[in-house]
N, C-alpha and C positions, 0 to 999 in steps of 0.2 A: 427641524432646522430653522424654521421661521422664528421660533422663541430664542434660539441660540443668537441669531443675528440681532435681534431686539435687545437682548440682555448684555451680550458681549460688545458688539459694535455700536449699539444705540441707535440702530436704524428705525425709522417710522415702520408701522406695520405693513403698509403698502409696498415699500421698497424691500423690506425683509422677506415678504412673501414672493415678490418677483425674483429676488436673487436666489432664493432657496429653490424656486421652481425651475429656473434656468440651470442651476447646478444638477438638480435631479434629472432634468432632460439630458444633459451632457453625460451624466453617469450611466444612463441607459443607452443612449445613441452611440457614443463612442465605442464601448465594448461590442455593442451589437455590430457595428461596421467591421470590427476586427473578427468577430465571430463569423460574419458572412464570408470574409476572405478565407478563414481556415475551414469553414464548412464546405466551401467549393473544392478545396484541396482534398478533404476527406471523401467527398463525393466521388471524385475522380479516381482516388485510391480504391474505394470500395468496388466501383465498376471495373477497374483494372484487375483487381484480385479475382472477381467472379469470372472475368474473361481470360484469366491466366496471363495477365500482362503485368508490367511494372508500374505503369502510371507515372505521374511527375516525380522525377528523382535527380534532376540536374541543378536546377536553380536553388541554391541554398542547401542546407543540410537536409537530407532525405527529400528534397524538392519542396520544402515548407514555404519558400519565397516565390513559388510559381504564380500563385494568385496575384501577389503584389506586382510581379513582372508583367502579367497580363493587364492588370489595372493601369500601369505606367504606359504600356504600349497603346491602349485605347485612348488614354489622356493625351498623348503626343499625336494622335491622328487628327486629320483635318475633319471637321463636322460638315457633312455635305447634306444640303437640303435639296430635294428634287425641285425643278423649276415649276412644275405644275402643282406642287403641294401647297397647302395652306400653311404658310411658314409659322404663323403664331401658334396654331393648334398643334402643328407637327412638334414644335419644341415643347409645348406645354404638357403633352400627353405623358412622356416619361417622368416629368417632374411630379404629375399627379400620382402615377403608380408608385413612385419611390416615397413620396411623402405619406400616402395612405398606409404603406407597409410599416412606417415608423410610428404613426399616431396611436395605433391600437395598443402599443406597449405601455401606454399611460396607465391602463387599469389592471395590468398583470401583476399579481402579488408575488413577490420573490421570496417572502418570508412574512411572519406575522408583523404587520405594521410597516413592512418595506414595500410600499406601492407609491407610485407618483400621485394617482388620484383614486382614492378609495371611495368611489361613488357607489351609491346604492343600486344604480342601474347599469353596472359594469358590463353585464352580459348583453344587454341591448346596445350598448355603445360599441362592443366588439362586433356585433352582427351588423350594425349600421355602417361603421367605418370600413370594415372589411368589404362590404358590398360595393363601396365606391371605387374599388380598384378596377371594376370592369369598365369604368368611363375612360381610364387611361388607354386600355386596349382598343376601345371603340374609337376613340378620337385618333389614335395612331393609324388604325386601319382606314378611317375615312379621309383624314387630312393627307395621307400619303398620295391619294389620287392614283392608286395603283390596284390592279385586279386582285392579286393574291393577298395583299394586306387587308383589303376590304373583306374578302371571303373569311379570312381568319378573324376579323372583328365580329362578323355575323355569328360565327361559331362560338366565339368566346361569350357573346351576350346570351345565346340560347343555353350554352353549358353551365354558366354560372347561375342563371335563373333556375335551371333544373335541379342543381344540387343544393342551392341555398334554401329552397323549399324544404328539402329533407333535413338539412342542418337546423332549420328553424324549428321543426317538430321535435328533433332530437333535444334541442335546447329547452323546449317547453317541458318535456319529460324530467329534465334535470331541475327545472325551476319548480315544477310541481312537487318533486321529492324533497327538495331542500327548503322550499318556501322562501327563496331569496333570489335576486338578481346579482347580488354582490359576489364577486369572485372569491374574496376571502372567506365569506360565509359558506360558500359551496365547497371550498376546500376543507374548511373545518367540519362540515357535515359529513365528511368521509372518514373522519377519525374513528377507528375502532369499528367499522362497519362489519367486518367479517370476524365473527366469534370474539368480538371485543378487543381483538389485537391486530388485525389486518386493516390497513388504511386504503381506501379506494373503493369506488363504486364497481370496479372491475369484478368483485366477488358477489355483487347483487345480481341474482338471476333475471330480475326484471330490467336492469340497466345495462347488462352485459351486451345484448344484441345491439343496443343503440350505441355502444362503443364501437362495435365493428362498423356500423353504418356511418358513424361520424368519421372514423379513420378513412374509409373508402371515399367518402364525400370530400374529405380533406385533400386527397390525391386530385380529385376532379376540380376542386375549388383552386388549387394552385397550378393547374395544368400540368401536373406530373404524370409520367407514364403509369399506367397505360392510357391515360386520358389527355395526352399531350397533342390533341388535335388542332390546337390553335397554332402550333409550330410544326405540323407534320411536314418534314422536309421533302418527302416523296410526293407530296401533293401541293404544298404551298410555299415551296422554296424555304423561307424562314418565317412565314406567317406575318404577323403585324410588325415584326422587327425588320423585315426585308429591306426597307429603304433607310434604315437607321445606321449610324456609324459613330465612332468616337464616344464621347461622354454620354450622348443621348442613348446610345445602345447600352453603355455601362450602367446607366441608371435602371433600365429594365432588367439588366443582369442582377444588380443588387437587390432591386425590389422583388424579383422573383424568389431569391434565396431568403430574404427577410421575411417573406410570406411563408415560406416552407418552415422556417424556424418558429414562426408565430403559430402555425397549425400544429407543429410538434408540441409546442407549449401548451396550447389549448387542449390537446388530447391528454397530456399529462395532468393538466389542472382540472379538467372536468370529470375524468374518470379514474385517474391513477393516483389520486391524492396530492398532486401538486408538490408543494414543498414539504409535505409530510414524509417521514420514512416509511418505507413499505410495511414495517411492523411497529406497532405502538408499544415497544419495549426498548430498553437501552440497547443501542446498536452494538456496543462492544461489551460483551457479557462480563468480561474479566476487569473492564475499566468503565463502570456505570456512570461515573462522573464526567466522562468525556462526551459532549454532545455535538454531533455532526450538524453543522449549520443547515437550515432548510434549503438555502439557495443551491447547496451542492447537491441535494437530492433532486431538486428540480432540474438542474443542469444534466444530471445523470439520466434522468428520464427523458429530457429532450434529446440527448444523444442516442438513446435506445430508439425512439421514434424516428429520428433521422436516418439511423441504420435501416430501419423497416422501409422508409421512402426510397433509399437508394437500392435496397434489395429488390423492391418491386420494379424500379426503373431498369434495373440490369437484367431481370429475368422474365418479365411479362411482356408479351407483344402488345403492341398498340391496338385498341379497340377500333372498329369501324364506327362511323358516326351515328348510324342507326342503332348500333348495339349500346352506344353511350347514352342516347336519348331513352331507349327502352329501359335501361338500368335505373336511370333517374326517375322517370314518370310512371313506369309500370311495376317497378319493384320497390325502390326506396321510398317513394311518395306514400303508397298505400301502407307499406310495412311500418313507416314511422308514424303515420297517422293512427293506425291500429294500435300501436304502442303507447300513444298518448291516451287513448281511451283505456287500455288495459292498466297503465299506471294510475291514472286518475280513479278508475274503478277500485282498484286495490286500496288506494289511500281512503277512499270513501268508506270502504268496508272496515278498515282497521282503525285509522286515526280518528275519523269523524265519529264513527260508531262508538268507539271507547270514550270519547270526550263527552258524547251526549248521554 
């Protein structure tokens, strides 16, 4: 796009790069905001179906405008800041959470060459940027100057650290196998992994257990049930969001679902072939010249994982806090660490041995 603005409009390189980058950001951010609104609707519909209820069905056709009505409601509400709160940090915290939820999308490949920043350390960028989300929750809990939000912030810090360690070792296994931190290269390394026609590490017996660990850790990382202990209403009222209202509350709401969509995308990208078709053959056997765009495959996989997220939330009871910590430190940490040794040992025996 930079070359297009240079050749067609005659812009200098700097302005052409800046304009194309802004357009790229908007092309990602605006559909993402629409997707968040619709994904909230889908979430409520899935819960309702599993509880034999109807869910949103009044505002708009089939209730499709319910999320927009809820957004308008919170937009028109008054923003209330507690008198004892630290006003600056109180208002900054939801902005941090919302912003961090968006910046990670810069390195997500939607198709070959369709990525805002195709950097060689994309996986490290994802890990670093997603780790910043905990600061929004900690600042919210501390700046509210209230007991329950502060308890929630302490829980969030411990929970995110516990499961990010396991996620880090899972990502090391992926990097060892693919030899790259670049997300596009990781997706391309999954082409034809199974019998030469199945795309995705999910058929790799060495990486399949890590896919399960990553999925469960994704639930904990996004504070989704059964790991939603930061918002446990029976214990903490509403957790770190207790003192928030109006658009500051809505930013947490949007940031939470943007993070959920992001973790669904990472599950699809790292283990399920990302933008690749499930089978490395023409999708339509009778029409081999018709090629389904990679972004549609990625979108379908995101929807599949989001359904799993909603399914778990609707059916699995909340863990106790000690169970949450035990799973992170006593199960996932040693398991993922052992798997790093297993994968690296296998690669040493096969690839290095053959090359030498």
